[in-house]
C-alpha positions in Angstrom: 2.7 -12.7 0.2 3.0 -16.5 -0.1 2.6 -19.9 -1.9 0.0 -22.8 -2.0 0.1 -26.5 -2.5 -2.4 -28.7 -3.7 -3.0 -32.8 -3.6 -5.6 -34.7 -4.3 -7.5 -37.5 -1.5 -10.3 -39.3 -4.1 -12.0 -36.9 -5.7 -11.5 -34.3 -3.0 -8.6 -31.2 -3.4 -6.6 -29.9 -0.5 -5.7 -26.3 -0.6 -2.8 -26.2 1.8 -1.8 -21.8 1.9 1.1 -20.5 3.0 1.3 -16.6 4.2 3.3 -14.1 6.0 3.3 -11.6 7.3 6.9 -9.1 8.3 7.2 -8.0 12.2 9.9 -6.0 13.5 12.7 -7.4 15.3 12.9 -9.7 12.3 9.9 -11.1 13.3 7.0 -13.4 11.4 3.4 -14.3 10.8 3.5 -17.7 9.2 0.1 -19.0 8.7 -0.6 -22.0 6.9 -4.4 -22.7 6.0 -5.7 -25.8 4.8 -9.1 -26.4 3.2 -10.8 -29.1 1.4 -13.3 -28.7 -2.0 -15.2 -31.6 -4.6 -15.7 -33.6 -0.9 -14.2 -34.8 2.5 -10.0 -35.5 3.2 -10.9 -36.5 6.6 -8.1 -36.0 9.4 -5.1 -34.1 8.2 -2.0 -33.6 9.9 0.4 -30.6 9.7 4.3 -30.5 10.9 5.8 -27.1 10.7 10.0 -27.1 9.9 11.6 -23.6 10.9 15.4 -23.4 10.2 17.2 -20.4 10.9 14.5 -19.4 13.0 13.7 -19.6 16.7 9.6 -20.2 17.4 8.4 -17.4 19.7 4.1 -18.9 19.3 2.0 -21.2 18.0 2.3 -25.1 17.5 5.1 -27.0 15.1 2.5 -29.6 14.7 -1.4 -30.1 14.1 -4.2 -31.6 13.4 -8.1 -31.1 11.8 -10.3 -33.2 9.7 -11.8 -31.8 7.1 -15.2 -31.9 5.0 -16.3 -30.1 1.8 -16.1 -26.6 2.7 -14.8 -26.6 5.2 -11.1 -24.5 6.3 -8.7 -24.0 9.1 -5.8 -21.6 10.1 -2.9 -21.7 12.2 -0.2 -19.6 12.8 3.4 -19.1 14.7 5.4 -16.1 14.8 9.3 -17.0 14.4 12.3 -14.9 14.9 15.2 -14.5 12.0 17.9 -16.7 15.0 21.8 -17.5 14.6 23.9 -16.0 11.9 21.7 -17.7 8.9 20.9 -14.8 5.9 18.7 -17.2 4.4 16.4 -19.0 6.6 13.4 -21.4 5.7 10.5 -23.0 7.0 9.8 -26.6 5.6 5.7 -27.6 6.3 4.9 -31.9 5.7 1.3 -32.2 5.0 -0.2 -35.6 5.9 -3.5 -37.5 5.7 -3.8 -38.1 9.3 -1.4 -38.7 12.4 2.1 -40.2 10.8 -0.2 -41.0 7.4 1.3 -40.9 3.4 2.4 -37.2 2.8 0.1 -35.3 0.6 2.4 -32.4 0.1 6.0 -31.0 1.5 6.7 -27.3 0.8 10.0 -25.5 1.9 9.4 -22.0 1.3 13.0 -20.3 1.9 13.6 -16.1 3.4 16.1 -14.3 3.5 17.2 -11.1 5.8 16.6 -8.1 4.0 17.6 -4.6 6.1 15.5 -4.7 9.0 12.8 -7.5 7.8 12.7 -10.7 7.0 11.2 -11.6 3.3 10.5 -14.7 0.9 13.3 -15.4 -1.4 12.8 -13.7 -4.9 14.3 -14.4 -8.1 16.9 -12.1 -7.8 17.6 -12.6 -4.6 21.0 -15.5 -4.0 18.9 -18.5 -1.7 20.3 -22.0 -1.6 18.0 -24.7 -2.5 
């Protein structure tokens, strides 16, 4: 389950993929995969901004250097917190530390029964 975003750096394409796996106790393993094709994209910095989640493990900011064909994955364990019934995660991907924004994506979740899952078209989730 998840989604992805694409950005171009010169002739190279940066793919940022978001995945999550529901866990017990209203937790999710949230994964960010970055990969480069068609050439290198150089240094890429990723910042994860959870809203309505507590961070149980993992880094909210990290960077890597991507050459053509390289892939890198980071995983965070998040737990739904507080009274929010619709927690969210915003991920900002930049070229280099403090560089140009390549992609900004907001993934919305909903607490459904005893799990946290991504919002569906039939859910009433704020933007």
